[in-house]
C-alpha positions in Angstrom: -23.5 -43.6 29.0 -26.8 -46.7 28.7 -24.3 -49.6 28.2 -23.2 -49.5 31.3 -26.6 -48.3 33.9 -25.4 -45.1 34.1 -28.3 -42.1 34.0 -28.3 -38.9 32.9 -29.7 -36.1 32.9 -30.4 -32.7 31.8 -29.8 -29.4 32.8 -29.3 -26.2 32.0 -26.9 -23.5 32.4 -28.1 -19.6 33.0 -29.0 -19.0 29.8 -30.5 -22.3 29.0 -28.2 -24.0 26.8 -28.7 -27.6 28.3 -25.5 -29.7 29.7 -26.1 -33.4 30.1 -25.0 -34.1 33.7 -24.0 -38.2 34.5 -25.1 -38.3 38.9 -23.9 -42.1 38.7 -20.5 -42.8 39.4 -19.1 -45.3 37.4 -16.4 -47.7 37.1 -14.2 -47.2 33.8 -14.6 -49.6 31.1 -13.0 -52.7 30.3 -11.1 -52.7 34.3 -9.6 -49.3 33.1 -9.1 -48.2 36.6 -7.4 -44.4 35.8 -5.8 -44.0 39.6 -5.0 -39.9 37.6 -4.8 -37.3 35.1 -1.6 -35.0 34.7 -1.6 -33.0 31.7 2.0 -32.3 30.7 3.2 -28.9 28.0 6.3 -28.0 27.4 7.8 -24.3 28.0 10.6 -21.9 27.7 9.6 -20.0 29.9 9.2 -22.2 33.2 9.5 -19.9 35.9 7.2 -17.3 34.3 4.4 -19.9 33.7 5.4 -20.8 37.1 4.5 -17.7 39.4 1.7 -17.5 36.7 0.0 -20.7 37.6 1.0 -20.9 41.1 1.3 -17.4 42.6 -1.0 -15.7 40.1 -4.4 -18.4 39.6 -3.1 -19.8 43.1 -2.6 -23.4 42.8 -0.5 -25.7 44.9 3.3 -26.9 43.7 3.0 -30.6 44.2 6.8 -31.6 43.3 9.8 -30.2 40.9 12.7 -31.9 39.6 15.6 -30.3 37.5 18.6 -32.5 34.9 16.2 -35.1 34.0 17.5 -36.4 31.1 17.6 -32.3 30.0 14.2 -31.4 31.6 13.3 -29.5 34.2 9.7 -30.0 35.3 7.2 -28.4 37.8 3.3 -30.6 39.2 0.6 -28.2 39.8 -2.4 -28.8 41.3 -5.1 -28.7 43.8 -3.6 -31.5 47.4 -4.8 -34.4 47.3 -6.8 -34.4 43.5 -6.1 -37.3 41.3 -5.5 -34.7 38.7 -2.9 -31.8 38.2 -0.8 -29.8 35.6 3.1 -30.1 34.6 5.5 -27.5 32.5 8.6 -28.4 31.1 11.7 -27.2 30.0 13.9 -28.6 27.8 17.9 -28.0 28.1 18.3 -27.4 24.5 14.5 -25.3 24.3 11.1 -27.5 22.3 8.2 -25.5 22.0 6.7 -23.2 19.3 4.1 -20.7 19.7 0.2 -21.6 21.3 -1.9 -23.1 19.1 -4.8 -21.4 19.1 -6.7 -18.4 20.9 -9.2 -22.1 21.6 -7.1 -24.2 23.0 -8.3 -23.6 26.6 -8.0 -24.7 29.9 -11.4 -24.2 32.2 -12.0 -23.7 35.6 -14.9 -23.7 37.3 -14.9 -21.8 40.0 -18.4 -21.2 41.7 -17.9 -17.5 43.6 -17.7 -14.5 40.9 -15.7 -12.9 43.3 -12.7 -15.4 43.5 -12.9 -14.6 40.1 -12.3 -11.7 39.8 -9.9 -11.7 42.9 -8.0 -14.1 40.7 -8.6 -11.7 37.7 -7.1 -9.0 39.3 -3.6 -10.6 40.5 -3.3 -11.9 36.9 -3.6 -8.3 36.1 -1.2 -6.6 38.4 1.0 -9.3 37.2 0.9 -8.5 33.5 -2.1 -10.7 32.4 -4.9 -8.9 32.0 -8.1 -10.4 30.4 -8.9 -11.0 26.4 -11.5 -11.5 24.4 -12.6 -14.8 24.6 -11.9 -16.7 21.2 -15.5 -17.7 21.4 -18.4 -16.2 22.3 -20.0 -18.6 24.8 -17.0 -18.1 28.0 -18.0 -14.3 27.7 -21.9 -14.8 27.0 -21.5 -17.3 30.5 -19.7 -14.6 32.7 -16.1 -16.1 31.8 -12.5 -13.9 31.8 -10.1 -15.7 29.7 -6.1 -14.9 30.5 -2.9 -15.9 28.6 -0.7 -17.1 30.4 3.3 -16.6 29.8 2.8 -18.9 26.4 -0.5 -17.5 24.8 -2.0 -20.6 26.5 -5.7 -19.4 27.6 -7.5 -20.1 30.6 -11.1 -19.6 31.4 -12.3 -18.7 34.5 -16.4 -20.1 34.8 -18.5 -18.4 37.5 -20.2 -22.3 38.1 -20.3 -25.8 39.6 -19.6 -26.5 36.0 -21.7 -29.6 33.9 
């Protein structure tokens, strides 16, 4: 952002789309010093969802809790990274269906072979690739897969933006 002295650079993806990238470290505005990011969502299929993300996608189980004010939960991620996913299940149930086919969790993985291995493993577990809602993903050789709740994961052969 120009006000903080950041320098923005334009780059192109393999299809020629312009991507703006930030090549300079910067602090959060107004002392908002974020240390960790957790994306959390409920499920009524906790064991199946954990199996998908841990055993299929390959994330590490970082923490698990049971019976916390009626909730069980599992946090998955990459050890030592400041971000992770949390899936919770309430004893009385709570979630509905996934919001749309375009609510996505996107993983940028530069090794297309690794993506194929994960996609094959997930397909063998009953989660084959599905057609992306947004054609951008397939035009960029990404693979879209639905988790047990119908939420979509996109595996993109790229280092990201």
